[in-house]
C-alpha positions in Angstrom: 65.5 56.7 -48.2 64.4 53.4 -49.6 66.5 51.6 -47.1 65.0 53.6 -44.2 61.5 52.8 -45.5 62.4 49.1 -45.7 63.7 49.1 -42.1 60.6 50.9 -41.0 58.3 48.4 -42.7 60.3 45.4 -41.3 60.0 46.8 -37.8 56.3 47.5 -38.3 55.7 43.9 -39.5 57.6 42.5 -36.6 55.5 44.5 -34.1 52.3 43.5 -35.8 53.4 39.8 -35.6 54.0 40.2 -31.9 50.6 41.6 -31.4 48.9 38.8 -33.3 47.7 35.8 -31.2 48.7 32.4 -32.1 46.3 30.2 -34.0 44.1 28.3 -31.5 45.0 24.6 -31.1 42.8 21.8 -29.9 43.6 21.2 -26.3 44.8 17.9 -24.9 43.1 18.3 -21.5 41.7 15.0 -20.1 38.0 14.6 -19.4 37.4 15.4 -15.7 37.1 12.3 -13.5 33.7 13.4 -12.1 32.2 13.4 -15.6 33.6 9.9 -16.3 32.1 8.6 -13.0 28.6 10.1 -13.8 28.7 8.6 -17.3 29.5 5.2 -15.7 26.7 5.5 -13.2 24.2 6.5 -15.9 25.2 3.6 -18.1 25.0 1.0 -15.2 21.6 2.4 -14.2 20.2 2.4 -17.7 21.4 -1.2 -18.4 20.0 -2.3 -15.0 16.7 -0.6 -15.5 16.3 -2.2 -19.0 17.2 -5.6 -17.6 14.7 -5.2 -14.7 11.9 -4.3 -17.1 12.4 -7.3 -19.5 9.3 -9.5 -19.5 7.0 -7.0 -17.7 3.8 -6.0 -19.4 3.8 -2.6 -21.0 0.9 -0.4 -20.0 0.5 3.2 -21.3 4.0 3.3 -22.7 5.9 1.7 -19.8 5.4 -0.8 -17.0 5.9 1.4 -14.0 2.1 1.4 -13.3 1.3 -2.3 -13.5 -2.3 -2.9 -12.5 -2.5 -5.6 -9.9 -5.4 -8.0 -9.7 -7.5 -7.8 -6.5 -6.2 -10.1 -3.8 -8.4 -13.2 -3.2 -8.5 -16.0 -0.7 -5.1 -16.8 0.8 -3.5 -13.7 -0.7 -5.4 -11.5 1.8 -3.8 -10.7 5.2 -6.6 -10.7 7.7 -4.2 -9.4 10.4 -3.3 -6.4 8.3 -7.0 -5.6 7.8 -7.7 -6.0 11.5 -4.8 -3.6 12.3 -6.0 -1.0 9.8 -9.8 -1.2 10.4 -10.5 -2.8 13.8 -7.7 -2.4 16.3 -8.5 1.2 17.2 -11.6 0.0 19.0 -11.0 -3.7 19.8 -7.2 -3.0 20.5 -4.3 -4.9 19.0 -4.6 -7.6 21.6 -8.3 -8.1 21.0 -9.2 -7.1 24.6 -11.3 -4.1 23.6 -11.9 -1.1 25.9 -13.9 -1.9 29.1 -17.3 -0.3 29.0 -16.8 1.1 25.4 -15.8 -1.6 23.0 -16.2 -5.3 23.6 -13.3 -7.8 23.6 -12.9 -10.3 20.9 -10.9 -12.7 23.0 -13.3 -15.5 24.1 -16.4 -13.6 22.8 -19.3 -15.9 22.3 -20.7 -13.4 19.6 -17.5 -14.0 17.6 -16.7 -17.7 18.2 -20.1 -19.3 17.9 -22.1 -19.6 14.7 -20.0 -17.9 12.0 -23.1 -16.4 10.5 -23.3 -14.0 13.5 -20.0 -12.2 13.1 -20.5 -12.2 9.3 -23.8 -10.3 9.8 -22.2 -8.0 12.4 -19.2 -7.0 10.3 -21.1 -6.9 7.0 -24.2 -5.0 8.2 -23.2 -3.4 11.5 -24.7 -3.9 15.0 -26.5 -1.5 17.3 -27.9 -2.1 20.7 -27.0 -3.6 24.1 -25.0 -6.8 24.2 -23.2 -8.7 26.9 -19.7 -10.0 26.4 -17.8 -11.9 29.1 -20.1 -10.6 31.8 -19.9 -6.9 30.8 -22.7 -5.0 29.0 -21.9 -2.9 26.0 -24.3 -0.5 24.3 -22.6 1.0 21.2 -22.6 1.0 17.5 -20.5 -1.4 15.3 -20.2 0.2 11.8 -21.0 -1.8 8.7 -18.1 -2.9 6.5 -20.0 -4.5 3.7 -19.6 -1.4 1.5 -15.9 -1.0 2.3 -14.5 -4.5 2.3 -14.9 -7.3 -0.2 -16.4 -10.7 0.8 -12.9 -12.2 0.8 -11.5 -9.4 3.0 -14.4 -9.8 5.5 -13.8 -13.5 5.5 -10.0 -13.0 6.0 -10.4 -10.6 9.0 -13.0 -12.8 10.7 -10.9 -15.9 10.2 -8.0 -14.0 11.7 -9.8 -12.9 14.9 -11.5 -16.2 15.3 -8.1 -17.9 15.5 -6.0 -15.2 17.2 -5.2 -14.6 21.0 -6.1 -18.2 21.9 -9.4 -18.1 20.1 -10.0 -21.5 18.3 -12.9 -21.3 15.9 -13.2 -22.4 12.3 -12.2 -20.0 9.5 -14.8 -18.1 7.6 -15.1 -18.7 3.9 -15.8 -15.8 1.4 -18.7 -17.9 0.0 -20.5 -17.5 3.3 -20.1 -13.7 3.2 -21.3 -13.7 -0.4 -24.4 -15.8 0.5 -25.1 -13.4 3.4 -24.9 -10.4 1.1 -27.1 -12.0 -1.4 -29.8 -13.0 1.1 -29.9 -9.8 3.2 -28.8 -7.2 0.7 -28.3 -3.6 1.9 -30.1 -3.8 5.2 -29.3 -1.6 8.1 -27.5 -2.5 11.3 -28.7 -5.6 13.2 -30.0 -5.4 16.8 -29.0 -8.1 19.2 -32.6 -9.4 19.3 -32.7 -9.7 15.5 -29.4 -11.7 15.5 -30.9 -14.0 18.1 -34.1 -14.5 16.1 -32.3 -15.1 12.8 -29.1 -16.9 13.8 -27.7 -18.9 16.7 -26.6 -15.7 18.6 -25.9 -15.8 22.4 
């Protein structure tokens, strides 16, 4: 009887051992290549970003929002200002729109005394003028409140020396002096320009 019980117990123990799972072992599977590639990309990006930021001023915790100083003098692109602000009316080639917007090419209003175009661009113009034998009667908006003196000088210098025009550049000091003398006045009329400056 004891022998039978012993055999029964041995059999039971062997069955229990077969049902038991093996102890878990640490796997030897390699890291997927995609993960390795991504880690490499992140490392290269991080080192590159750090190197690119060296020497830049820190503002608000990082230097992604560096405040640029306003452009002055030679830094200002008068052609870009013309394209953005003036070309819709005067056209990219400076020829204007017949009967609606006067041309800038060969315009005596633009190429004569620089005080005249400074006054027109800074304060605006309203009334009937003649340019190149054609009469125009519209409104030129004032840009004195939208552009700085340096920007007005840059765009006037551009149009006075573009498309075959050959007139002297306009200095920002001239625009400053005009603004100081005439302040926030309204649009000029052609007669007022003739009475005040050497207008055509």
